Structure formats: structure tokens, C-alpha cells
TORDOVEX-81180 format. One record per residue (C-alpha): x, y, z. Coordinates in pm, whole numbers. Layout:
BEGIN
x = X y = Y z = Z
...
***
This chain:
BEGIN
x = 2874 y = 3909 z = -99
x = 3031 y = 4145 z = -358
x = 3000 y = 4006 z = -711
x = 3232 y = 4128 z = -991
x = 3020 y = 4113 z = -1305
x = 3193 y = 4391 z = -1505
x = 3527 y = 4263 z = -1618
x = 3821 y = 4493 z = -1677
x = 3943 y = 4794 z = -1478
x = 3754 y = 5118 z = -1481
x = 4013 y = 5265 z = -1708
x = 3983 y = 4977 z = -1952
x = 3607 y = 5011 z = -1964
x = 3633 y = 5382 z = -2010
x = 3883 y = 5341 z = -2301
x = 3661 y = 5076 z = -2462
x = 3347 y = 5296 z = -2430
x = 3541 y = 5580 z = -2594
x = 3646 y = 5354 z = -2876
x = 3291 y = 5231 z = -2925
x = 3155 y = 5592 z = -2941
x = 3438 y = 5697 z = -3180
x = 3374 y = 5385 z = -3400
x = 3000 y = 5475 z = -3425
x = 3075 y = 5836 z = -3516
x = 3314 y = 5723 z = -3784
x = 3053 y = 5485 z = -3927
x = 2810 y = 5780 z = -3948
x = 3064 y = 6002 z = -4113
x = 3155 y = 5725 z = -4367
x = 2784 y = 5678 z = -4449
x = 2747 y = 6056 z = -4487
x = 3047 y = 6082 z = -4721
x = 2923 y = 5785 z = -4923
x = 2586 y = 5951 z = -4950
x = 2749 y = 6284 z = -5046
x = 2960 y = 6103 z = -5309
x = 2638 y = 5963 z = -5462
x = 2477 y = 6305 z = -5474
x = 2785 y = 6464 z = -5632
x = 2813 y = 6187 z = -5889
x = 2459 y = 6268 z = -5999
x = 2536 y = 6649 z = -6008
x = 2706 y = 6648 z = -6351
x = 2428 y = 6446 z = -6518
x = 2160 y = 6657 z = -6356
x = 2326 y = 6984 z = -6470
x = 2345 y = 6859 z = -6838
x = 1986 y = 6740 z = -6839
x = 1852 y = 7056 z = -6670
x = 2048 y = 7302 z = -6894
x = 1969 y = 7112 z = -7215
x = 1594 y = 7114 z = -7132
x = 1601 y = 7489 z = -7044
x = 1782 y = 7583 z = -7369
x = 1554 y = 7366 z = -7591
x = 1238 y = 7487 z = -7412
x = 1330 y = 7865 z = -7454
x = 1428 y = 7804 z = -7820
x = 1099 y = 7624 z = -7898
x = 894 y = 7894 z = -7731
x = 1073 y = 8175 z = -7914
x = 1080 y = 8020 z = -8257
x = 715 y = 7890 z = -8268
x = 563 y = 8230 z = -8363
x = 840 y = 8298 z = -8617
x = 768 y = 7961 z = -8791
x = 402 y = 8057 z = -8808
x = 500 y = 8387 z = -8984
x = 714 y = 8192 z = -9236
x = 411 y = 7981 z = -9299
x = 201 y = 8283 z = -9404
x = 121 y = 8468 z = -9082
x = 262 y = 8812 z = -9034
x = 328 y = 9004 z = -8711
x = 5 y = 9193 z = -8779
x = -188 y = 8861 z = -8801
x = -35 y = 8743 z = -8472
x = -126 y = 9071 z = -8301
x = -484 y = 9047 z = -8431
x = -526 y = 8687 z = -8313
x = -396 y = 8775 z = -7970
x = -645 y = 9064 z = -7930
x = -937 y = 8833 z = -8037
x = -811 y = 8564 z = -7793
x = -789 y = 8822 z = -7511
x = -1144 y = 8939 z = -7587
x = -1278 y = 8585 z = -7583
x = -1121 y = 8522 z = -7236
x = -1289 y = 8832 z = -7092
x = -1622 y = 8727 z = -7235
x = -1574 y = 8375 z = -7089
x = -1521 y = 8505 z = -6730
x = -1803 y = 8757 z = -6772
x = -2041 y = 8478 z = -6872
x = -1941 y = 8271 z = -6569
x = -2000 y = 8568 z = -6338
x = -2340 y = 8650 z = -6505
x = -2448 y = 8277 z = -6490
x = -2365 y = 8248 z = -6119
x = -2548 y = 8565 z = -6032
x = -2852 y = 8478 z = -6244
x = -2903 y = 8123 z = -6111
x = -2877 y = 8252 z = -5758
x = -3149 y = 8517 z = -5793
x = -3387 y = 8367 z = -6052
x = -3563 y = 8029 z = -6093
x = -3400 y = 7776 z = -6330
x = -3623 y = 7843 z = -6636
x = -3598 y = 8218 z = -6619
x = -3219 y = 8198 z = -6562
x = -3171 y = 7978 z = -6875
x = -3373 y = 8234 z = -7086
x = -3164 y = 8520 z = -6954
x = -2838 y = 8331 z = -7018
x = -2948 y = 8248 z = -7373
x = -3034 y = 8610 z = -7439
x = -2695 y = 8716 z = -7297
x = -2511 y = 8468 z = -7523
x = -2689 y = 8598 z = -7833
x = -2602 y = 8956 z = -7738
x = -2238 y = 8872 z = -7686
x = -2214 y = 8689 z = -8024
x = -2334 y = 9003 z = -8199
x = -2079 y = 9206 z = -8003
x = -1796 y = 8963 z = -8082
x = -1883 y = 8970 z = -8454
x = -1874 y = 9350 z = -8453
x = -1542 y = 9348 z = -8256
x = -1378 y = 9102 z = -8492
x = -1482 y = 9307 z = -8804
x = -1337 y = 9623 z = -8635
x = -1008 y = 9456 z = -8553
x = -973 y = 9303 z = -8902
x = -1027 y = 9644 z = -9057
x = -752 y = 9803 z = -8829
x = -509 y = 9513 z = -8859
x = -537 y = 9382 z = -9209
x = -347 y = 9077 z = -9342
x = -60 y = 9184 z = -9571
x = 17 y = 8912 z = -9834
x = 376 y = 8792 z = -9879
x = 578 y = 9098 z = -9789
x = 944 y = 9035 z = -9875
x = 1076 y = 9266 z = -9607
x = 867 y = 9093 z = -9341
x = 997 y = 8748 z = -9456
x = 1363 y = 8856 z = -9445
x = 1312 y = 9005 z = -9096
x = 1163 y = 8684 z = -8966
x = 1439 y = 8473 z = -9117
x = 1704 y = 8699 z = -8970
x = 1539 y = 8645 z = -8621
x = 1538 y = 8270 z = -8669
x = 1906 y = 8282 z = -8765
x = 1980 y = 8487 z = -8448
x = 1790 y = 8240 z = -8234
x = 1990 y = 7946 z = -8389
x = 2310 y = 8131 z = -8310
x = 2204 y = 8199 z = -7957
x = 2115 y = 7832 z = -7905
x = 2461 y = 7728 z = -8038
x = 2630 y = 7981 z = -7803
x = 2427 y = 7860 z = -7508
x = 2524 y = 7498 z = -7568
x = 2889 y = 7607 z = -7612
x = 2877 y = 7787 z = -7274
x = 2704 y = 7491 z = -7121
x = 2982 y = 7261 z = -7241
x = 3249 y = 7486 z = -7095
x = 3065 y = 7505 z = -6757
x = 2998 y = 7124 z = -6759
x = 3364 y = 7046 z = -6832
x = 3462 y = 7260 z = -6533
x = 3190 y = 7103 z = -6320
x = 3297 y = 6750 z = -6424
x = 3662 y = 6839 z = -6323
x = 3544 y = 6974 z = -5987
x = 3320 y = 6670 z = -5925
x = 3605 y = 6429 z = -6002
x = 3839 y = 6620 z = -5777
x = 3582 y = 6620 z = -5494
x = 3513 y = 6251 z = -5534
x = 3887 y = 6173 z = -5528
x = 3933 y = 6372 z = -5200
x = 3609 y = 6215 z = -5066
x = 3740 y = 5865 z = -5140
x = 4072 y = 5943 z = -4966
x = 3876 y = 6057 z = -4659
x = 3664 y = 5741 z = -4659
x = 3970 y = 5518 z = -4690
x = 4141 y = 5699 z = -4409
x = 3827 y = 5671 z = -4186
x = 3777 y = 5307 z = -4276
x = 4139 y = 5236 z = -4181
x = 4087 y = 5403 z = -3838
x = 3759 y = 5226 z = -3806
x = 3927 y = 4892 z = -3855
x = 4180 y = 4977 z = -3593
x = 3910 y = 5067 z = -3344
x = 3718 y = 4746 z = -3426
x = 4026 y = 4541 z = -3354
x = 4068 y = 4713 z = -3015
x = 3701 y = 4655 z = -2931
x = 3730 y = 4284 z = -3037
x = 4041 y = 4248 z = -2824
x = 3859 y = 4400 z = -2517
x = 3566 y = 4162 z = -2571
x = 3801 y = 3865 z = -2596
x = 3963 y = 3963 z = -2266
x = 3615 y = 4019 z = -2122
x = 3511 y = 3674 z = -2228
x = 3820 y = 3513 z = -2074
x = 3736 y = 3693 z = -1747
x = 3380 y = 3580 z = -1778
x = 3499 y = 3220 z = -1798
x = 3711 y = 3277 z = -1484
x = 3398 y = 3414 z = -1309
x = 3206 y = 3106 z = -1412
x = 3476 y = 2873 z = -1280
x = 3484 y = 3078 z = -958
x = 3118 y = 3117 z = -886
x = 2968 y = 2774 z = -992
x = 3144 y = 2593 z = -702
x = 3035 y = 2865 z = -465
x = 2667 y = 2829 z = -580
x = 2691 y = 2451 z = -541
x = 2833 y = 2493 z = -186
x = 2561 y = 2735 z = -87
x = 2283 y = 2513 z = -220
x = 2441 y = 2208 z = -42
x = 2450 y = 2402 z = 281
x = 2088 y = 2508 z = 225
x = 1975 y = 2155 z = 170
x = 2140 y = 2055 z = 500
x = 1927 y = 2315 z = 685
x = 2208 y = 2564 z = 739
x = 2121 y = 2938 z = 734
x = 2206 y = 3073 z = 387
x = 2115 y = 3411 z = 238
x = 1863 y = 3373 z = -46
x = 1988 y = 3700 z = -195
x = 2342 y = 3564 z = -225
x = 2213 y = 3254 z = -405
x = 1997 y = 3475 z = -638
x = 2288 y = 3709 z = -721
x = 2516 y = 3415 z = -801
x = 2249 y = 3261 z = -1024
x = 2197 y = 3587 z = -1214
x = 2575 y = 3638 z = -1270
x = 2624 y = 3272 z = -1383
x = 2319 y = 3287 z = -1609
x = 2453 y = 3610 z = -1766
x = 2797 y = 3464 z = -1830
x = 2647 y = 3136 z = -1969
x = 2418 y = 3335 z = -2201
x = 2712 y = 3542 z = -2328
x = 2914 y = 3230 z = -2384
x = 2626 y = 3077 z = -2570
x = 2606 y = 3378 z = -2800
x = 2984 y = 3360 z = -2860
x = 2958 y = 2991 z = -2963
x = 2653 y = 3045 z = -3178
x = 2684 y = 3367 z = -3384
x = 2333 y = 3322 z = -3531
x = 2178 y = 3445 z = -3204
x = 2077 y = 3810 z = -3228
x = 1888 y = 3847 z = -2894
x = 1887 y = 3608 z = -2601
x = 1629 y = 3645 z = -2324
x = 1708 y = 3431 z = -2026
x = 1489 y = 3369 z = -1714
x = 1316 y = 3705 z = -1757
x = 1079 y = 3814 z = -1478
x = 867 y = 4123 z = -1448
x = 651 y = 4158 z = -1142
x = 407 y = 4449 z = -1061
x = 358 y = 4403 z = -687
x = 203 y = 4058 z = -658
x = 112 y = 4031 z = -1027
x = 368 y = 3819 z = -1225
x = 332 y = 3968 z = -1571
x = 638 y = 3767 z = -1696
x = 758 y = 3470 z = -1496
x = 1092 y = 3295 z = -1581
x = 1072 y = 3336 z = -1967
x = 1361 y = 3230 z = -2193
x = 1393 y = 3241 z = -2575
x = 1652 y = 3326 z = -2848
x = 1589 y = 3534 z = -3163
x = 1817 y = 3443 z = -3458
x = 1978 y = 3690 z = -3694
x = 1783 y = 3771 z = -4007
x = 1465 y = 3583 z = -3914
x = 1107 y = 3693 z = -3860
x = 1030 y = 3596 z = -3498
x = 674 y = 3605 z = -3375
x = 551 y = 3639 z = -3016
x = 191 y = 3531 z = -2959
x = -42 y = 3472 z = -2669
x = -400 y = 3564 z = -2543
x = -481 y = 3911 z = -2426
x = -298 y = 3995 z = -2102
x = -31 y = 3725 z = -2162
x = 256 y = 3982 z = -2120
x = 360 y = 4032 z = -2485
x = 392 y = 4411 z = -2480
x = 551 y = 4390 z = -2135
x = 827 y = 4184 z = -2292
x = 889 y = 4455 z = -2553
x = 893 y = 4723 z = -2285
x = 1153 y = 4524 z = -2088
x = 1369 y = 4474 z = -2394
x = 1356 y = 4844 z = -2481
x = 1404 y = 4941 z = -2114
x = 1068 y = 5120 z = -2078
x = 1041 y = 4880 z = -1786
x = 1330 y = 4764 z = -1572
x = 1287 y = 4387 z = -1539
x = 1257 y = 4230 z = -1191
x = 1514 y = 3963 z = -1273
x = 1673 y = 3770 z = -1565
x = 1903 y = 3865 z = -1854
x = 1861 y = 4022 z = -2196
x = 2174 y = 3994 z = -2410
x = 2197 y = 4161 z = -2752
x = 2431 y = 4131 z = -3042
x = 2431 y = 4500 z = -3139
x = 2471 y = 4637 z = -3495
x = 2851 y = 4646 z = -3448
x = 2831 y = 4275 z = -3376
x = 2931 y = 4332 z = -3014
x = 2756 y = 4138 z = -2733
x = 2604 y = 4373 z = -2477
x = 2353 y = 4354 z = -2187
x = 2048 y = 4568 z = -2238
x = 2040 y = 4651 z = -1870
x = 2348 y = 4875 z = -1917
x = 2150 y = 5111 z = -2145
x = 1869 y = 5357 z = -2113
x = 1563 y = 5364 z = -2341
x = 1693 y = 5639 z = -2570
x = 2021 y = 5451 z = -2623
x = 1840 y = 5143 z = -2773
x = 1844 y = 5311 z = -3120
x = 2231 y = 5331 z = -3104
x = 2255 y = 4960 z = -3032
x = 2050 y = 4887 z = -3339
x = 1690 y = 4840 z = -3196
x = 1403 y = 5027 z = -3356
x = 1041 y = 4990 z = -3239
x = 689 y = 5070 z = -3359
x = 385 y = 5096 z = -3129
x = 35 y = 4964 z = -3152
x = -109 y = 5308 z = -3242
x = 28 y = 5518 z = -3524
x = 254 y = 5781 z = -3374
x = 334 y = 6031 z = -3657
x = 387 y = 6406 z = -3643
x = 71 y = 6516 z = -3837
x = 181 y = 6867 z = -3900
x = 489 y = 6753 z = -4101
x = 498 y = 6581 z = -4445
x = 563 y = 6206 z = -4468
x = 918 y = 6263 z = -4578
x = 985 y = 6505 z = -4293
x = 853 y = 6243 z = -4056
x = 1121 y = 6004 z = -4180
x = 1387 y = 6276 z = -4147
x = 1292 y = 6333 z = -3780
x = 1373 y = 5971 z = -3718
x = 1726 y = 6017 z = -3858
x = 1831 y = 6239 z = -3570
x = 2060 y = 5959 z = -3439
x = 2248 y = 5963 z = -3766
x = 2336 y = 6329 z = -3778
x = 2701 y = 6434 z = -3770
x = 2646 y = 6809 z = -3772
x = 2676 y = 7001 z = -3442
x = 2438 y = 7240 z = -3274
x = 2649 y = 7530 z = -3414
x = 2594 y = 7397 z = -3770
x = 2221 y = 7399 z = -3714
x = 2234 y = 7752 z = -3566
x = 2443 y = 7895 z = -3848
x = 2277 y = 7685 z = -4117
x = 2617 y = 7592 z = -4265
x = 2694 y = 7425 z = -4594
x = 2763 y = 7099 z = -4409
x = 2413 y = 7099 z = -4268
x = 2260 y = 7165 z = -4611
x = 2465 y = 6880 z = -4761
x = 2360 y = 6638 z = -4481
x = 1996 y = 6739 z = -4532
x = 2016 y = 6648 z = -4895
x = 2181 y = 6313 z = -4815
x = 1919 y = 6219 z = -4549
x = 1633 y = 6348 z = -4760
x = 1749 y = 6133 z = -5054
x = 1779 y = 5830 z = -4812
x = 1425 y = 5886 z = -4688
x = 1275 y = 5916 z = -5036
x = 1454 y = 5600 z = -5153
x = 1307 y = 5409 z = -4853
x = 956 y = 5529 z = -4939
x = 1014 y = 5439 z = -5300
x = 1127 y = 5087 z = -5196
x = 811 y = 5040 z = -4991
x = 592 y = 5175 z = -5281
x = 461 y = 5475 z = -5103
x = 682 y = 5753 z = -5257
x = 366 y = 5927 z = -5400
x = 281 y = 6041 z = -5048
x = 631 y = 6176 z = -4964
x = 545 y = 6549 z = -4985
x = 203 y = 6548 z = -4833
x = 69 y = 6537 z = -4477
x = -22 y = 6211 z = -4321
x = -372 y = 6341 z = -4248
x = -640 y = 6142 z = -4433
x = -415 y = 5868 z = -4561
x = -536 y = 5508 z = -4544
x = -442 y = 5325 z = -4222
x = -236 y = 5065 z = -4417
x = -27 y = 5342 z = -4568
x = 31 y = 5497 z = -4222
x = 149 y = 5162 z = -4091
x = 402 y = 5149 z = -4384
x = 521 y = 5501 z = -4305
x = 595 y = 5396 z = -3948
x = 785 y = 5095 z = -4079
x = 979 y = 5327 z = -4317
x = 1058 y = 5552 z = -4021
x = 1219 y = 5267 z = -3838
x = 1434 y = 5191 z = -4133
x = 1573 y = 5551 z = -4124
x = 1765 y = 5461 z = -3808
x = 1969 y = 5185 z = -3978
x = 1848 y = 4917 z = -3732
x = 1964 y = 4562 z = -3696
x = 1647 y = 4454 z = -3507
x = 1297 y = 4597 z = -3560
x = 1030 y = 4537 z = -3293
x = 676 y = 4561 z = -3427
x = 386 y = 4573 z = -3170
x = 71 y = 4457 z = -3347
x = 149 y = 4597 z = -3697
x = -175 y = 4465 z = -3847
x = -404 y = 4612 z = -3579
x = -692 y = 4799 z = -3756
x = -610 y = 4681 z = -4106
x = -850 y = 4499 z = -4340
x = -758 y = 4174 z = -4513
x = -613 y = 4331 z = -4830
x = -400 y = 4583 z = -4619
x = -286 y = 4298 z = -4389
x = -169 y = 4089 z = -4691
x = 11 y = 4392 z = -4837
x = 178 y = 4471 z = -4505
x = 290 y = 4107 z = -4476
x = 463 y = 4137 z = -4811
x = 629 y = 4464 z = -4702
x = 759 y = 4306 z = -4376
x = 903 y = 4010 z = -4574
x = 1067 y = 4251 z = -4822
x = 1232 y = 4460 z = -4539
x = 1347 y = 4134 z = -4380
x = 1509 y = 3994 z = -4696
x = 1631 y = 4305 z = -4878
x = 1761 y = 4492 z = -4575
x = 1876 y = 4183 z = -4384
x = 1698 y = 4309 z = -4069
x = 1572 y = 4078 z = -3788
x = 1200 y = 4127 z = -3725
x = 1052 y = 4060 z = -3385
x = 675 y = 4104 z = -3382
x = 365 y = 4069 z = -3162
x = 45 y = 4006 z = -3349
x = -304 y = 3868 z = -3285
x = -373 y = 3801 z = -3655
x = -276 y = 3432 z = -3673
x = -299 y = 3431 z = -4049
x = -26 y = 3698 z = -4068
x = 191 y = 3535 z = -3800
x = 175 y = 3189 z = -3954
x = 249 y = 3315 z = -4306
x = 557 y = 3535 z = -4242
x = 726 y = 3406 z = -3917
x = 1012 y = 3162 z = -3935
x = 971 y = 3083 z = -3564
x = 711 y = 3154 z = -3305
x = 714 y = 3188 z = -2926
x = 382 y = 3134 z = -2758
x = 329 y = 3253 z = -2402
x = 40 y = 3244 z = -2155
x = 24 y = 3446 z = -1826
x = 395 y = 3537 z = -1873
x = 513 y = 3174 z = -1909
x = 648 y = 2995 z = -2218
x = 406 y = 2735 z = -2351
x = 550 y = 2676 z = -2700
x = 851 y = 2763 z = -2917
x = 914 y = 2644 z = -3276
x = 808 y = 2670 z = -3639
x = 448 y = 2774 z = -3733
x = 352 y = 2410 z = -3793
x = 495 y = 2305 z = -3456
x = 301 y = 2584 z = -3282
x = -23 y = 2495 z = -3457
x = -4 y = 2135 z = -3344
x = 108 y = 2221 z = -2985
x = -162 y = 2114 z = -2739
x = -63 y = 2377 z = -2476
x = -106 y = 2658 z = -2729
x = -446 y = 2525 z = -2843
x = -552 y = 2507 z = -2485
x = -438 y = 2860 z = -2412
x = -640 y = 2994 z = -2709
x = -943 y = 2765 z = -2720
x = -966 y = 2646 z = -2365
x = -972 y = 2291 z = -2224
x = -1259 y = 2052 z = -2292
x = -1299 y = 2021 z = -1910
x = -1384 y = 2402 z = -1896
x = -1719 y = 2350 z = -2063
***
């Protein structure tokens, strides 16, 4: 039996896929232009601050010795003081060298005596040196010519400072004009792209509406067929089990999609999921829904199939049967079976693993930038030629990464290697890296594994912060029941791949099946 489960003609589906890809590229370009506008809006203020600081610092450095001369010091005094200061520095390093050598070759008592003798000798030498320098460079009291010369230098410095500020004002006015012109053009580009984006969105919505209508027709067509086949089977007639199974899968998929259309709170719907490894049923007929913006927990004893579920959702494993329907980050309803593992990130799913998987040779910030590869709008040619567009994009992404680290409270580690950092910080870095992909759903596989109580509590606060501030749905597997019960809105409990409980933390805690799976039955004793 041939089942039609992909509504629309091949051409219609091709045009829709083209529109979806174009829509996503436009979203990336709009985000890039908005980030660029933010960087350019800071450019004027940064220029004023930087130039003002440089002018004032150079002025302070140049005028300090002149002020000393006005206060009674002459150029001869300054020269003499510099020579004495230089002599003292040489003596200091000579003493360190002598001390190191002596303490290596002599015992402690003898070394201290030799060092004391060396100090006394150097004091006599310094006294003689100072007397010689003071004879050569004598202080001249209140020389009128010297004072006039110093005042003339101060006046020249003041004039130079005024001129520098005047030039800075001219340049800043020109820069402000250029920035305003750029922002105006940039805004026009954004408005044009957003208009095109709206048009594409409407086309995609129209295609989805047509698809849902066809889905309904499929439902009306196949439900009676399934009923007929089951009736015939019950009468003992020869009926193909494969045909019945195919019909059930198609009907279940359509009903799941319809359910998600009616309830826009559902972010991910897993229906009758099965994953068999030969004769081992790792997941057996599992169904649950994850709602938008919630923290959803998945718990179960070791070997219950928790990580297998994650691997099926992210397409590391191809499930034996069942349906997994996602509302992606463009708010379109899609089947995860239609995508490969590396495409999950484009649909808005980001994942972390049980073990920390960072690139240890890169800095923390560079690790975040690597994760932003799916957001790049520059081409291979831009990267080869190192174009201005690439440099601008690099600034935008780098700023985004640093702001994420700052928001999670780990910006102090941005420019250092992950080597040697506390395990709790590494877990936060992994979470920050998932945020770089602009996800709608983050899957966390045992995020608190290997953390102490304080680190676990801190991580729980960070997960809650990400969930609330970024509006991201969190789907996590965790063995730490304290963490799960404190941050999850709803929890799904499984045992040997089967659902044994679904509800709020309180409902799960009082569920006898869950208690039995974790603590065992009284009859087992």
C-alpha cells in the first residue's frame, strides 16, 4: 500500500523549502545588521573617550616635570635625580644576583655575613657617587631665564592640548556624520529585509495551512481504511501487519500535528516512540509533550533509556517507530525525521553532552565563536580574502559571545584557556556555547554531573536565568533529584523505556510507580 504522507506537489515542496532557507538567511542578515548598528552607535562615544584620555595622559606626562621645575627644581636637578635613580636600579639588580649566587654556594650564616658586608660596601660607594654627582650637577637657585623657559614650555603644551582637542572635535563631527549616515542606510536595509521576510513568512504560513488541510483529508481517508483492516483481521482474514503499522504511523503523525496546531503551547511532541537494538527495547511506546518556555525534566534509573531519547530527538539514532514533531524557531511545525543531525541546530535545537566537550587550545570566547558557525553570513571567499565584511561580522559575533559570558557571570574567563578552570565554570561555558546558536530548545544531558553542592546550586540558578531571560525551553536529564525538583516545571519519569509518571515535581514525588522504580518494591526484600 502506497501512503502519501508528504502533502503538496514536488514543486510546491521545493518552493517552500527555498522560501524557508531564504527566510532563515534573511533573519541572519537582519541580526547581523542590527549587531553592526549597535557597534557603530558605540563608535562615536568610544572615539571621544579614547582620544580624550590619550590627550590628557600625554599632557599630564609632559607637564609633570615642568611643574616640578616651577616648584624649585631645575633641569639640572632633574638630570641629577635621574642619574641617582638609575644608579640605585643597577645596584638593586646587582644585589639580587649576588644574593642568589651566594646562597647557592655558601651556607646560610656565611651567606648572610657576605651579603651584609656587600651592602655596607655598596652604601659607601653610593655615598661617594652622590657626592661626585652633586659636585658636577649643582643646584642653581631661582634662575630667571630657567623659569621663563619652563613657563614658555608649559604655554606651548597648553596650546598643543587645545589644538589637539580642536582637531578631535573636527574629526568627531565628521565621524558622527558618517555614523548617522551609515545607521540611516543600515535601517533602510533592515526595513527592506523585514518586509521581504514578512512576505516569505506569509507564503510559508499559507503552505502550512494547505498542508494541514491535506493532512485532515488524509486523516478522513485513512481512518476508515484502518478500521476496515482491523475488522478484517479480527474476523481471521489475512491482513498485512505492515499495512496496519504504516497506517497507524501516518494517522498518529497527522493527529500529533493537529494537536500542536490546536495547542500552540506545545514545543515538542513525542508520540509512540520506539527504539529497539536487536531484541533490546531501549524505548518502548513512549509519548510526552514539552511545552514552550518550560523546564522539562526526564528522570529514570540507570539504563532507563534517557540518553537514547535525546539521541533519537537529535537524530544521532534513527528511531524504530513513532513520531517526533517540533515547533521550530520560525514557529513552523516539522517532523524531526526529515532532518539530519547537523540540521538540528537550524531548527532551533542545541544540545550539551554529559562530558565537557570544549576545544582546549582556544580561549573561552573563541569556543563560543566556534559555536556561531551556523549564524555566519560571510562566504568562503570572504574568509579566504579576509574582507571587511568578515572583520565586521567577527566583531558582532565576538561582542555577542562576551555579552553572553557577562550575563552568566563568567566574563572574567573570556580571554583565557579552559585548562584548569573549575568544573562548574566549564559547565557554564558549555551552556553559554549553546546560547550562541540562538536556540529555541536546549537539551541538557546530566548538566550537574561531577559538580559539588555549591556548584549545583549555582548551575540551577543559571539554568533558571537562561530559561526566563532568553525565553528558551529547557529539556534536561539529571540524576540529582534535588536539582530536578527545584527547577523543573514538569517531569517525565521512565523505567526500561516506558512511561511511569508525568506531571509536576509534587505529583512525581508522590507517584507510587516512580517510588517503586527508584526504591524497589517491598516484595523484593
